[in-house]
Each structure stands twice: as structure tokens, then as C-alpha cells.
C-alpha positions as CSV (number, residue, x, y, z in Angstrom):
1,M,13.9,-40.9,-46.3
2,A,17.4,-40.1,-48.1
3,P,17.7,-40.4,-51.9
4,A,19.7,-43.6,-53.3
5,G,19.1,-45.1,-50.1
6,K,22.4,-43.6,-48.6
7,V,22.6,-41.8,-45.1
8,S,22.6,-38.6,-45.6
9,E,24.8,-36.0,-43.9
10,F,24.3,-32.0,-43.6
11,H,27.4,-29.8,-43.5
12,R,27.3,-26.2,-43.9
13,E,29.8,-24.1,-46.1
14,G,29.5,-20.3,-45.3
15,N,25.7,-18.9,-45.7
16,D,24.6,-22.5,-47.4
17,W,23.7,-25.6,-46.0
18,F,24.4,-29.1,-48.0
19,C,23.3,-32.2,-48.4
20,S,26.2,-35.1,-48.6
21,A,23.3,-38.0,-50.6
22,G,25.7,-38.4,-53.4
23,L,23.3,-36.7,-55.8
24,P,23.2,-33.5,-57.3
25,S,21.0,-31.0,-55.6
26,D,17.7,-30.1,-57.5
27,I,15.9,-27.5,-55.4
28,T,17.2,-24.7,-53.1
29,V,15.2,-23.2,-49.7
30,V,15.9,-19.9,-48.8
31,V,15.2,-19.3,-45.0
32,E,16.4,-15.8,-43.9
33,S,19.2,-14.9,-45.9
34,V,20.2,-18.9,-45.4
35,N,20.5,-21.2,-48.8
36,F,19.4,-24.9,-48.4
37,H,20.5,-27.0,-51.4
38,L,18.1,-30.1,-51.3
39,H,16.7,-32.5,-53.5
40,K,12.5,-32.6,-54.5
41,F,11.4,-36.0,-53.5
42,P,12.6,-36.0,-49.7
43,L,10.6,-32.8,-49.3
44,M,7.6,-33.1,-51.3
45,S,6.9,-36.3,-50.0
46,K,6.7,-35.1,-46.6
47,C,5.9,-30.9,-46.8
48,G,3.0,-30.2,-48.4
49,K,3.3,-26.7,-48.6
50,I,6.9,-27.4,-50.8
51,A,4.6,-30.0,-52.9
52,Q,2.2,-27.7,-53.7
53,I,4.7,-24.3,-54.6
54,Y,6.8,-27.0,-56.9
55,E,3.3,-27.9,-58.8
56,E,2.1,-24.1,-59.0
57,S,5.5,-23.3,-60.3
58,Q,6.4,-26.4,-63.3
59,G,5.7,-24.1,-66.0
60,M,9.3,-22.4,-65.5
61,R,11.4,-25.3,-66.3
62,E,14.1,-24.2,-64.6
63,K,17.0,-27.0,-63.5
64,I,17.3,-26.0,-60.2
65,F,14.1,-24.7,-58.9
66,T,14.3,-22.1,-56.0
67,T,11.4,-20.9,-53.6
68,V,12.1,-18.8,-50.4
69,L,9.7,-19.4,-46.7
70,K,8.8,-16.2,-45.7
71,E,8.4,-15.3,-41.5
72,F,9.4,-19.2,-41.1
73,P,9.2,-20.2,-37.6
74,G,12.0,-20.5,-35.5
75,G,14.7,-19.6,-38.5
76,P,16.9,-21.4,-40.0
77,D,17.7,-24.0,-37.2
78,T,14.2,-25.0,-37.2
79,F,13.9,-25.5,-40.8
80,L,17.3,-27.7,-40.5
81,M,15.5,-30.1,-38.2
82,A,12.3,-30.4,-40.4
83,V,14.7,-31.1,-43.0
84,K,16.3,-33.9,-41.1
85,F,12.8,-35.5,-40.4
86,C,11.9,-35.5,-44.4
87,Y,15.8,-37.2,-45.0
88,G,15.2,-39.8,-42.3
89,V,17.7,-38.3,-39.6
90,R,16.4,-39.3,-36.1
91,V,15.4,-35.6,-34.9
92,E,15.6,-35.0,-30.6
93,L,12.8,-33.7,-29.4
94,T,13.2,-31.3,-26.4
95,S,11.1,-29.5,-24.2
96,R,13.0,-26.4,-25.6
97,N,12.6,-27.0,-28.9
98,V,9.0,-28.9,-29.1
99,V,7.1,-25.9,-29.6
100,M,9.6,-24.6,-32.5
101,V,9.4,-27.8,-33.9
102,Y,5.6,-28.2,-34.3
103,C,5.1,-24.6,-35.4
104,A,7.6,-25.4,-38.4
105,A,5.8,-28.1,-38.9
106,D,2.4,-26.7,-39.5
107,Y,4.0,-24.5,-41.6
108,L,5.1,-26.1,-44.0
109,E,1.7,-28.7,-43.7
110,M,4.0,-32.4,-42.5
111,T,0.2,-33.9,-41.8
112,D,0.1,-37.5,-41.8
113,E,-1.8,-37.3,-45.4
114,Y,1.9,-36.7,-46.7
115,G,3.1,-39.7,-44.3
116,E,1.9,-41.5,-41.5
117,G,3.8,-40.2,-38.0
118,N,4.6,-37.4,-40.0
119,L,6.3,-34.2,-37.4
120,I,2.9,-32.6,-36.7
121,S,1.4,-36.2,-34.8
122,K,5.4,-37.0,-33.6
123,S,5.6,-33.2,-32.2
124,E,1.8,-33.5,-30.9
125,S,2.5,-37.1,-29.0
126,F,5.9,-35.2,-27.5
127,L,3.8,-32.7,-26.2
128,H,1.4,-34.7,-24.5
129,K,3.1,-37.2,-23.2
130,N,6.2,-35.8,-22.1
131,V,5.8,-32.1,-21.5
132,L,2.4,-31.7,-20.3
133,R,3.1,-34.1,-17.5
134,N,6.3,-32.3,-16.0
135,W,6.5,-29.2,-14.6
136,K,9.8,-28.3,-15.4
137,D,9.1,-29.0,-18.9
138,C,6.0,-26.8,-19.2
139,I,7.6,-24.1,-18.0
140,L,10.6,-24.6,-20.5
141,A,8.4,-25.5,-23.4
142,L,6.4,-22.2,-22.9
143,Q,9.7,-19.8,-22.2
144,S,11.1,-21.5,-25.8
145,S,7.6,-20.5,-27.5
146,E,7.9,-16.9,-26.9
147,P,9.3,-16.3,-30.9
148,V,6.5,-18.7,-32.1
149,M,3.8,-17.4,-29.8
150,S,0.7,-16.2,-32.3
151,R,1.6,-19.4,-34.2
152,A,1.2,-21.3,-31.0
153,E,-1.8,-20.0,-29.7
154,N,-3.8,-20.8,-32.5
155,L,-2.5,-24.5,-32.5
156,Q,-3.8,-24.4,-28.9
157,I,0.3,-25.4,-27.4
158,L,-0.1,-22.3,-25.2
159,S,-3.6,-23.1,-23.6
160,K,-2.7,-26.5,-23.2
161,C,0.5,-25.2,-21.0
162,F,-1.4,-22.6,-19.5
163,N,-3.9,-25.2,-18.3
164,T,-1.4,-27.7,-17.2
165,V,0.6,-25.2,-15.3
166,S,-2.5,-24.0,-13.2
167,M,-4.1,-27.4,-12.4
168,M,-0.1,-27.9,-11.2
169,V,-0.5,-24.4,-9.4
170,C,-3.4,-26.2,-7.0
171,T,-1.7,-29.2,-6.7
172,D,1.3,-30.7,-4.1
173,P,4.3,-29.3,-6.2
174,S,6.3,-33.2,-4.9
175,L,4.1,-34.6,-7.7
176,F,5.3,-32.6,-10.6
177,G,9.0,-34.5,-11.2
178,W,12.3,-33.4,-10.6
179,P,13.7,-31.2,-10.5
180,M,11.9,-27.3,-9.7
181,M,13.0,-24.4,-8.6
182,M,12.3,-24.6,-5.1
183,Y,13.9,-27.5,-4.7
184,G,17.6,-28.3,-4.0
185,S,20.1,-30.2,-5.1
186,L,19.7,-33.3,-2.3
187,Q,16.5,-34.1,-3.1
188,S,15.1,-37.1,-5.0
189,P,12.0,-37.1,-7.5
190,G,9.7,-38.5,-4.5
191,G,10.8,-35.5,-2.6
192,S,13.0,-37.2,-0.1
193,I,16.1,-35.8,1.3
194,L,19.2,-37.5,0.0
195,W,22.1,-38.0,1.8
196,N,25.4,-39.1,-0.1
197,G,22.3,-40.6,-2.5
198,I,20.6,-42.6,0.2
199,N,16.8,-41.8,0.8
200,T,16.5,-40.5,4.3
201,G,13.1,-40.3,4.2
202,A,12.8,-37.1,5.4
203,R,10.5,-34.7,3.4
204,M,11.1,-31.0,2.5
205,R,8.1,-28.6,2.8
206,S,6.2,-28.1,-0.6
207,S,2.9,-26.1,0.8
208,E,4.0,-22.9,0.4
209,S,1.5,-21.3,-1.6
210,D,4.5,-18.9,-3.6
211,W,6.8,-21.5,-4.4
212,W,5.9,-21.2,-8.1
213,F,6.5,-17.3,-8.5
214,E,10.0,-17.8,-9.6
215,D,9.6,-20.3,-11.8
216,I,7.0,-18.3,-13.7
217,S,8.8,-15.2,-13.6
218,Y,11.1,-16.2,-16.1
219,L,8.3,-16.2,-18.8
220,S,7.7,-12.7,-20.8
221,V,5.3,-10.5,-20.5
222,G,2.7,-11.6,-23.4
223,L,3.0,-15.5,-21.7
224,F,2.9,-14.5,-18.3
225,E,-0.4,-12.2,-18.7
226,G,-2.0,-15.3,-20.3
227,L,-0.9,-17.5,-17.8
228,I,-2.2,-15.3,-15.1
229,K,-5.9,-15.0,-16.9
230,T,-5.7,-18.7,-17.5
231,M,-5.4,-19.3,-13.3
232,K,-7.8,-16.7,-12.5
233,A,-10.8,-18.3,-14.9
234,R,-9.7,-21.5,-13.3
235,G,-9.9,-19.9,-9.6
236,I,-6.7,-19.5,-8.3
237,R,-7.3,-17.1,-5.0
238,P,-6.9,-13.5,-6.3
239,E,-4.2,-13.1,-2.8
240,N,-2.0,-15.7,-4.7
241,L,-2.2,-14.0,-8.2
242,A,-1.4,-10.4,-7.1
243,G,1.1,-12.4,-4.8
244,A,2.7,-13.6,-8.2
245,T,2.0,-10.7,-10.3
246,M,4.2,-8.5,-7.5
247,Y,6.7,-10.8,-7.7
248,Y,7.0,-10.5,-11.2
249,A,6.8,-6.8,-11.6
250,R,9.6,-6.5,-8.7
251,K,12.3,-8.3,-10.7
252,Y,11.8,-6.0,-13.6
253,L,10.9,-2.9,-12.0
254,P,14.1,-1.9,-10.5
255,G,13.4,0.2,-7.3
256,L,10.1,-1.3,-6.7
257,G,10.7,-3.7,-4.0
258,R,11.8,-1.1,-1.2
259,W,7.9,0.1,-1.8
260,H,6.7,-3.5,-1.4
261,G,5.7,-4.0,2.1
262,G,6.2,-8.0,2.2
263,Q,9.3,-10.0,2.3
264,S,11.2,-9.5,-1.3
265,G,11.5,-13.1,-1.7
266,K,13.3,-16.1,-1.5
267,T,16.4,-17.4,-3.7
268,R,15.5,-20.4,-5.4
269,T,17.9,-21.7,-8.0
270,V,18.5,-25.5,-9.5
271,S,21.5,-25.4,-11.9
272,S,19.6,-28.0,-14.3
273,F,16.7,-25.8,-14.7
274,S,18.7,-23.1,-16.7
275,L,16.5,-20.5,-17.2
276,T,17.3,-16.6,-18.3
277,P,15.0,-13.6,-17.0
278,A,13.1,-12.5,-19.6
279,V,14.1,-8.9,-21.7
280,V,10.7,-7.3,-21.2
281,D,9.8,-3.6,-22.1
282,Q,9.2,-2.2,-18.7
283,R,6.5,0.2,-19.8
284,V,4.6,-2.2,-21.6
285,L,5.1,-4.6,-18.4
286,L,3.7,-2.2,-15.9
287,E,0.8,-1.1,-18.0
288,S,0.3,-4.9,-18.4
289,I,0.7,-5.7,-14.6
290,E,-1.9,-2.8,-13.9
291,K,-4.5,-4.9,-15.8
292,L,-3.6,-8.1,-14.1
293,L,-3.8,-6.5,-9.9
294,P,-7.2,-7.7,-8.8
295,E,-9.7,-5.4,-7.2
296,K,-8.7,-5.7,-3.7
297,K,-7.1,-3.8,-0.8
298,G,-4.1,-4.2,1.7
299,K,-1.7,-2.4,3.6
300,S,1.3,-4.5,1.7
301,F,-1.3,-3.8,-1.6
302,C,-1.9,-0.4,-0.9
303,R,2.0,0.3,-0.4
304,F,2.8,-1.5,-3.7
305,L,-0.1,0.3,-5.4
306,L,2.1,3.9,-4.4
307,G,5.4,2.3,-5.5
308,L,3.7,1.5,-8.6
309,L,2.4,4.9,-9.3
310,R,6.4,5.9,-8.8
311,V,7.6,4.0,-11.6
312,A,4.8,5.0,-14.0
313,L,4.9,8.6,-13.4
314,I,8.7,8.2,-14.2
315,L,8.7,5.6,-17.2
316,G,5.4,7.8,-18.6
317,V,2.9,5.0,-19.1
318,T,-0.2,6.4,-20.4
319,Q,-3.1,8.7,-18.8
320,K,-5.6,5.7,-18.8
321,C,-2.9,3.4,-16.9
322,K,-2.2,6.3,-14.6
323,D,-5.7,7.1,-13.7
324,S,-6.5,3.5,-12.9
325,L,-3.2,3.2,-10.4
326,E,-5.1,6.4,-9.1
327,R,-8.1,5.1,-8.4
328,R,-7.0,1.9,-6.7
329,I,-4.9,3.5,-4.0
330,G,-7.8,6.0,-3.8
331,M,-10.1,3.4,-2.7
332,Q,-8.4,2.1,0.2
333,L,-6.0,5.2,1.2
334,E,-7.2,4.9,4.7
335,L,-4.1,2.2,4.6
336,A,-1.6,4.2,2.9
337,T,1.3,5.7,5.0
338,L,2.9,9.2,5.0
339,D,6.0,8.1,3.1
340,G,4.1,6.3,0.4
341,L,1.9,9.4,-0.5
342,L,5.4,11.6,-1.0
343,I,5.7,11.2,-4.7
344,P,8.1,13.8,-5.9
345,T,7.3,15.5,-9.0
346,Y,9.0,14.2,-12.2
347,S,7.7,16.9,-14.5
348,D,9.0,20.3,-15.2
349,S,6.7,21.7,-12.1
350,D,9.1,23.6,-9.8
351,T,7.2,21.8,-6.7
352,L,9.5,19.2,-4.8
353,Y,6.0,16.9,-4.6
354,D,3.7,16.1,-6.7
355,T,0.6,17.4,-4.7
356,D,-1.9,17.1,-7.7
357,C,-1.4,13.3,-7.7
358,V,-2.3,12.8,-4.1
359,E,-4.9,15.4,-4.2
360,R,-7.0,13.3,-7.4
361,I,-6.2,10.3,-5.1
362,V,-8.3,11.8,-2.5
363,H,-10.9,12.8,-4.7
364,H,-11.1,8.9,-5.5
365,F,-11.2,8.3,-1.9
366,M,-15.0,6.8,-0.9
367,P,-15.5,7.3,3.0
368,S,-18.6,5.3,2.8
369,E,-18.2,1.5,2.7
370,S,-16.1,0.4,-0.1
371,R,-17.0,-1.5,-2.8
372,I,-13.6,-4.1,-2.6
373,T,-13.1,-6.5,-0.6
374,S,-9.8,-7.1,1.8
375,F,-7.4,-10.2,1.3
376,S,-7.4,-13.2,3.8
377,S,-4.8,-12.2,6.6
378,S,-2.6,-15.4,5.7
379,S,-1.4,-13.6,2.5
380,F,-1.9,-9.6,3.2
381,D,-2.8,-7.7,6.0
382,L,-6.4,-7.7,6.8
383,Q,-7.8,-4.0,7.7
384,E,-10.6,-4.9,10.7
385,T,-13.9,-3.5,9.3
386,S,-14.5,-0.1,11.1
387,P,-17.8,2.1,10.4
388,S,-17.5,4.7,7.8
389,S,-16.2,7.5,9.7
390,G,-13.0,5.3,10.8
391,P,-11.8,5.6,7.6
392,L,-12.5,9.1,6.7
393,R,-10.9,10.1,9.9
394,K,-7.6,8.3,9.5
395,V,-7.6,9.7,5.6
396,A,-7.8,13.2,7.3
397,K,-5.1,12.8,9.7
398,L,-2.8,11.4,7.2
399,I,-3.5,14.1,4.5
400,D,-2.9,16.8,7.5
401,S,0.2,15.3,8.1
402,Y,0.9,15.1,4.5
403,I,0.3,18.7,4.1
404,A,3.0,19.6,6.8
405,E,5.5,17.8,5.0
406,V,5.5,19.5,2.2
407,A,4.4,22.9,3.3
408,S,8.8,23.5,3.6
409,D,8.9,23.5,0.1
410,V,9.2,27.3,-1.2
411,N,7.4,27.0,-4.4
412,L,4.5,25.5,-2.8
413,K,1.5,27.9,-3.8
414,P,-1.1,28.9,-1.1
415,G,-4.1,27.4,-3.5
416,K,-2.4,24.1,-3.4
417,I,-2.4,23.9,0.1
418,R,-6.2,25.0,0.7
419,S,-7.3,22.8,-1.9
420,L,-5.7,19.7,-0.5
421,A,-7.1,21.0,2.9
422,E,-10.7,21.2,1.3
423,A,-10.8,18.2,-0.7
424,L,-12.0,15.7,2.2
425,P,-15.5,17.2,4.2
426,E,-16.1,19.2,7.4
427,S,-16.8,16.1,9.4
428,S,-13.6,14.1,8.7
429,R,-12.0,16.2,11.0
430,P,-13.2,16.3,14.7
431,F,-10.4,18.3,15.8
432,H,-8.4,21.0,13.5
433,D,-5.1,20.7,15.2
434,G,-3.4,18.8,12.3
435,L,-4.5,21.4,10.0
436,Y,-3.5,23.9,12.4
437,R,0.0,22.8,12.5
438,A,0.5,22.6,8.6
439,L,-0.4,25.8,8.2
440,D,1.6,27.3,11.0
441,I,4.7,25.2,9.3
442,Y,3.7,26.6,6.2
443,F,3.7,30.4,7.4
444,K,7.0,29.8,8.7
445,E,8.7,28.7,5.3
446,H,6.4,31.5,3.9
447,P,7.5,34.7,5.9
448,W,6.5,36.6,2.5
449,L,3.3,35.7,2.6
450,S,0.3,38.9,2.7
451,E,-2.3,39.0,5.5
452,K,-4.8,38.6,3.1
453,E,-3.3,35.7,1.7
454,K,-2.9,34.2,5.3
455,E,-6.3,34.8,6.4
456,E,-7.5,32.7,3.3
457,L,-5.9,30.1,3.9
458,C,-6.8,30.7,8.2
459,N,-10.7,30.3,6.7
460,V,-10.3,26.5,6.5
461,I,-9.8,26.7,10.0
462,D,-12.7,25.7,12.4
463,Y,-11.0,27.5,15.8
464,Q,-13.9,26.1,17.4
465,R,-12.8,22.5,16.7
466,L,-9.1,23.8,18.3
467,S,-8.3,22.5,21.4
468,I,-7.0,23.9,24.7
469,D,-3.6,23.7,23.3
470,A,-3.5,24.4,20.2
471,C,-5.7,27.3,21.4
472,A,-2.9,28.9,23.3
473,H,-0.3,28.7,20.8
474,A,-2.4,30.5,18.4
475,S,-3.4,33.1,20.5
476,Q,0.6,33.7,21.0
477,N,1.4,33.1,17.3
478,Q,3.0,36.0,15.9
479,R,3.0,34.6,12.4
480,L,-1.3,34.6,12.2
481,P,-3.0,37.9,11.6
482,L,-4.3,39.8,14.1
483,R,-7.7,39.5,13.3
484,V,-7.2,35.5,13.5
485,V,-5.6,35.7,16.8
486,L,-8.7,37.7,18.0
487,Q,-10.8,34.9,16.9
488,V,-8.6,32.6,18.5
489,L,-8.9,34.3,22.1
490,F,-12.3,34.9,21.7
491,F,-13.4,30.7,21.2
492,E,-10.7,30.3,23.9
493,Q,-12.4,32.4,26.3
494,M,-15.9,30.5,25.3
495,Q,-14.4,27.2,25.9
496,L,-12.8,28.3,29.5
497,R,-16.4,29.2,30.3
498,T,-17.9,26.3,29.3
499,A,-15.5,24.3,31.1
500,L,-15.7,26.4,34.4
501,A,-19.3,26.4,34.3
502,G,-18.8,22.2,33.7
503,C,-16.3,22.0,36.5
504,L,-18.5,24.1,39.2
505,H,-21.4,21.5,38.3
506,V,-18.8,18.8,38.7
507,L,-18.3,20.3,42.5
508,D,-21.8,20.6,43.6
509,T,-22.4,17.3,42.7
510,E,-20.0,16.2,44.4
511,S,-21.0,17.9,47.9
512,A,-24.2,15.9,47.8
513,P,-22.9,12.6,49.1
514,A,-26.2,10.3,48.0
515,A,-26.2,11.8,44.2
516,P,-23.8,9.7,42.0
517,L,-21.1,12.1,40.5
518,T,-21.8,12.6,37.3
519,I,-20.4,14.9,34.0
520,P,-22.2,16.5,31.6
521,G,-21.2,15.0,27.8
522,E,-19.5,18.8,26.5
523,M,-17.8,18.9,29.6
524,A,-16.8,15.4,29.7
525,G,-15.4,16.0,25.7
526,Q,-13.6,19.4,26.9
527,I,-11.6,18.5,29.6
528,V,-10.6,14.7,28.5
529,Q,-7.8,14.1,26.1
530,R,-8.4,16.2,22.7
531,D,-6.8,14.7,19.8
532,G,-3.6,13.3,21.5
533,W,-3.5,17.0,23.2
534,V,-2.8,16.4,27.4
535,T,-4.7,18.8,29.5
536,V,-2.2,20.3,31.5
537,V,-2.9,23.3,30.7
538,R,-6.6,23.5,30.8
539,E,-6.4,21.9,34.1
540,N,-4.3,24.6,35.6
541,R,-6.5,27.3,34.1
542,V,-9.3,25.6,35.8
543,L,-7.8,25.6,38.9
544,K,-6.5,29.0,39.2
545,V,-10.2,30.4,38.4
546,D,-11.2,28.3,41.4
547,L,-8.8,29.8,43.6
548,E,-9.7,33.1,42.0
549,K,-13.2,32.8,43.4
550,M,-11.9,31.4,46.7
551,R,-10.0,34.5,47.1
552,S,-13.0,36.6,46.5
553,R,-15.2,34.4,49.2
554,V,-12.6,35.1,51.8
555,G,-12.2,38.8,50.9
556,E,-16.2,38.7,51.8
557,L,-15.7,36.8,54.7
558,E,-12.7,39.2,56.2
559,E,-15.0,42.4,55.4
560,E,-17.9,40.8,57.9
561,F,-15.8,39.7,59.8
562,S,-14.2,43.6,60.6
563,K,-18.0,44.6,60.9
564,I,-18.4,41.9,63.5
565,K,-15.6,43.6,65.6
566,Q,-17.2,47.4,65.2
567,E,-20.3,46.2,66.5
568,M,-18.8,44.5,69.2
569,K,-16.9,47.3,70.2
570,K,-20.5,49.4,70.4
571,V,-22.3,46.6,72.5
572,T,-19.1,46.8,74.9
573,K,-19.1,50.3,75.0
574,S,-22.9,50.8,75.4
575,H,-24.1,47.9,77.4
576,S,-20.9,47.3,79.4
577,S,-22.8,47.4,83.4
578,L,-24.9,44.7,81.8
579,S,-23.0,42.3,80.6
580,S,-19.4,41.3,80.1
581,P,-17.6,41.3,76.6
582,R,-16.8,37.8,76.8
583,L,-20.6,37.1,77.5
584,V,-21.3,39.2,74.2
585,A,-18.9,38.0,72.5
586,K,-20.5,33.9,73.2
587,K,-23.9,35.3,72.1
588,I,-22.6,36.3,68.5
589,G,-20.9,33.2,68.0
590,C,-17.0,34.8,69.2
591,K,-14.2,34.0,72.2
592,L,-11.7,36.0,73.5
593,I,-8.1,35.6,73.1
594,P,-6.5,35.7,76.2
595,R,-5.0,39.1,77.2
596,S,-0.8,38.8,76.7
597,S,1.4,41.6,77.9
598,D,2.0,43.3,74.3
599,A,-1.7,42.2,73.0
600,P,-4.6,44.9,73.0
601,P,-7.3,43.9,75.3
602,D,-10.3,43.8,73.0
603,T,-9.0,41.3,70.6
604,V,-11.3,39.0,69.4
605,E,-11.3,35.6,67.5
606,S,-13.6,33.6,65.6
607,T,-14.5,30.4,66.7
608,G,-13.9,28.9,63.2
609,P,-10.8,29.0,61.4
610,T,-9.0,32.3,60.4
611,P,-9.7,33.7,57.1
612,R,-6.3,32.9,55.9
613,A,-6.6,29.2,57.3
614,S,-10.1,29.2,55.2
615,L,-8.5,30.6,51.9
616,E,-5.5,27.7,52.5
617,K,-8.4,24.8,53.2
618,A,-10.2,26.2,50.3
619,R,-7.3,25.8,47.9
620,S,-6.5,21.9,49.5
621,S,-10.5,21.1,48.8
622,G,-10.6,22.5,45.5
623,H,-7.5,21.2,44.1
624,S,-8.2,17.7,45.6
625,R,-11.8,18.0,44.6
626,H,-10.7,18.8,41.2
627,R,-8.5,16.2,40.9
628,K,-11.4,13.4,42.1
629,S,-13.2,14.8,39.1
630,F,-10.6,14.0,36.6
631,S,-10.0,11.0,38.2
632,L,-12.9,9.6,36.4
633,F,-11.8,9.7,33.1
């Protein structure tokens, strides 16, 4: 109440506030260097703290009592509202100031003990009846609580707001009041679309699971972290929490959006909301975001983690945070992409890419069944379940591509290449074509390497796991050491022999019409496509070997034919009186060619085709058989 029953008015002169009550001031309260010249009776009748301070200082006998309120919640503006309440002036509570006023009233001990309907009870009543029943007011109250977050948390104001927001996230958003960030200006509180102020009965969609991402992104890091933890405790779906966390991170970490595999988010603006983005410390934000992310996996999520790791290396976060991000990425490395792994070096290193970081990620990779589960397909890309060898081979192919990409760096040492190649077990690479290609690029970009260094690098390749095409390329590759080329030629010859043996087995099987056509497993594995290489070269080589064999057979036939001619000449000379040449020829299965004017009289021809005709037939037959055998694949 005001002194002498007069209506009190407050005015400011410089750094001093005065009360126009008609009575001289007898108490001065200092809040953050601002002096309030007031009266003892109104303050002591409402504020337990002021009354206690005055009673403890009665022995000072000063005419005007002065006290300093340190660390007053809300500062001079909030204290002025509390003072006006003490003087009986009507104070308007809103969602933007109720938390401040509540904390200030708690600081001044304005309980009902010093008057019924005191400021604490007024603030608490407004909070429950107005703020906690409306989405917009609840978000505004949370945002305004940042300066007094510690006291508001002790008073359970934050927990009440967190629980309310968490409950509303699980409910139809059209029930929370109006306006909301996702709704435009042409929507009524019930959710119907208005046309010139008339309810059309049409409804806007409100079933999107991410409608609340933008609203909570205006909270500070501490408030956002507390809200996400409360949502997690209330059972909100992990993919929704991850989506909100990723949305928040992209908003305050520049350059992170391009590494997020999903959409960049929808623009939702409503002028009546008037929220301003929070001021955040990016380093603190990233460390907090890492703790909030769930232990889940997905293609988009893995891409986001890789982008987050890039920003973490730039900002210089704690080693614990970087290790955690690398571990998370390693647990789902089979879902990563090459461009995501190409992390530039942000330290003083001479290399272009951070190969050490990628190597640590590979060591975190688990080839067996992962401990973490996948996001549902409705929110993130779901990776189909595959055997343990599937992810392992995907990672091996990814690392081979990564080595080939970074191999062009002239400052990259051979030891880094070898450690990356040996980071995965031998079983991860059924074929070593990708690894050979990567080393070939490295040798091309590093021509100064010694033969010994090249041989040490080539030791990571198993030449028995190279395809025919890769062997053909390696056998003519002048960048490889001579000893390596000889090894390649040796294993290439072994593969050709195995392939020829299998091919002849197939041809023999085809000659038996009743027997089914079968191909050995090893032969099929060598003839069919290997790791994406088409076996055209192998087909040609098999055909060439087959033709060489046919030529040899034709030569033998020609030699036998010449012997037959000689025998016929002897028979003709010795038995000319007993039988004619045609009779002898008929006995041995030949027939004489009719005599012409320029042809010798003893020219004969076999009853079968000529040797050259046999050769051409053998070629076409071998070729057709070979194609027939390959048509099975």
C-alpha cells in the first residue's frame, strides 16, 4: 500500500528512482548501481528479506537506511516491478516476465506470511493457469528464464515447463492454443483456415512430427539440453529427439547443413511469436550436442556425425568429445560415403587430409553384428540387415576408394598408406583390385619412391586375389618393381591354367548329350565377373588357347594324311596288276579326285573334310561351345 493513502508514481532521474508519495524517503535500496529511494513500511510489510535486513541494522541509528541487494534476479527492472507491487500498484504479469518476477519474489521472500496473495503466490498462480496451458507462452517463459536459470531450476519452474512441452509434443498441436510457429496468420485458434475472417472449415495439417523443432531451437544451450533430457525420460521417440538436436545444431553451427543428408528444414515464421535466436558458444554447443545424440545408426545420421566431426576439429573441442564422435562414426562406417570421409587437416600437418582420424574411425568399426540399432524408416534411412561380411566388405571398398583419393597428396608418407590398408583384416577384401588401383595412383604421384619402399607397399596386395584384367595391367605396369611384376605373371599363368582346365572340362561335359552341363565352383568363380571387372580378356585368352590346341591337332592330321599318301603310292606300285588305285583307295577309306588336264594322276582326297576345313570347323565349334558355356552365367 502507498504511504498516506496516496497513489504512488515512480520516476527516474539519472541513476535514481523516486516514489512520489508525499513523504520523504527513509530507505535506499541499491540494485546493480541503481538507487531506489523508497519507504520502509511498504517494503517491510511485503518483503521478508528487507524486514530482516532492517531489523539486523537497527543499532546503526542512521536517518536514511541504505542496503545493497547483490545478484538480484532480473536486475533493476524486475526489482521495480516488485516495488510497485509492494506500493499497491497493479503489476501486469506476462509469459515473458513471470519467471523473472517469480525468482525476484523468492529472493525478497514475498510469501503469504507477509500478506495474503503476496507476489510469490500471484506468480505461481499465473504460471499454472496461463503459461503451462499454452505452447507459445511456455516457450516464451523458458526463453526468458535464461538469466535466472539456476534459481528457476531450484524453484522447479523449469521442470514444470519442460514436462508441459514434452507432453504437448506427443499431442495434437492444434490443441495447444494459438498462434504457433508452424501455423500461418490465416488460422484460427481451433486450427481452421480463415478467409477474410470467415471460418472455412478447412483444416491445416498438424501431424508432422517435426513441427516443434523450430520453436525449441530458440532456447539457449542449457535450456535445450534440459528439455531434450526431459523428453527422453518421458519416452519421446529417439529419432525425433535426434532430429530436433540435428536441427538445433545446424541452426547455430555454420557450414553443418551441407553435411546433413536430409532436408534443410522448413521456414516457419509468425510475427506475433517474436522470438529471437539464442546467443550460444559454438564450442559448448557442440560438446552438448554430442552428449544428447542417441546411440542409433542411419545413413543421414552418419553423414551428420561426419559433418559434426569436421566442425569439432575446427573449433578445437575436448579430446573426449572427438573420441566419442569417432567412435559413433566407426560403429556405422558401412553407411558412410567417400566425400564424408575426406576430412581436411586443420592442424599444422603437411598432408591435405586427416588420415589419422580416418584410421582411428576404421579401428572403431566392428565387423560383427552392431550393438546399436537402426532408426525407423519413417524418419531416417534404414539400412537392411546383412551378414557380418556384408558391412565389412563395404567398408573395405570404401577405404580402398579413400586411399585412391588421398594417394595424390605428394606429402603423404608410404607408412600412412600401408597402415590404412592393413587396418582391416584380410577377410574384408575378397579381391584386391581396388587396393592395387590405389597403390598404382600413389606410385604415379610419387615417382621418387625407391624400389624397396614400393616393394614394402606392394606386400599388402595378395596377387592371387587380382582379377585377370588387373593382372594384365600389372604385368605391363612400369611403375611396379620388377620382382612384383614377376609375381604377377606367375599367378596370372596359374589362373590361366586353372581357367583352361575348367573350360576343357566344360567342353568335355557338353560332348555327352545325356549328362547335365556343370561347371566347377572354382572355374565359375574365375570366369564370371570379378568385383565389377568384365571378363572379356579372359574369354579371348581361353579361345586363343583352344585354337592353338586345334592347330596342333590339325597338324597331326596333316602328318597322318601325308603318310597315307606315301603308303598308297607303295601299294599302287607293288600291286598294280592285282587291283586298281581306286580299289586300294576305297579300302583305306579314300577316294580319287577325277583327273584333269593339269592335275597329277595320283592326286587323292579324303572322304572327310580337308584339314583346313577341319580347322575352320574346329574354330567355329570351339567358339560356339565356349559361348554356350558362358551363357549360363
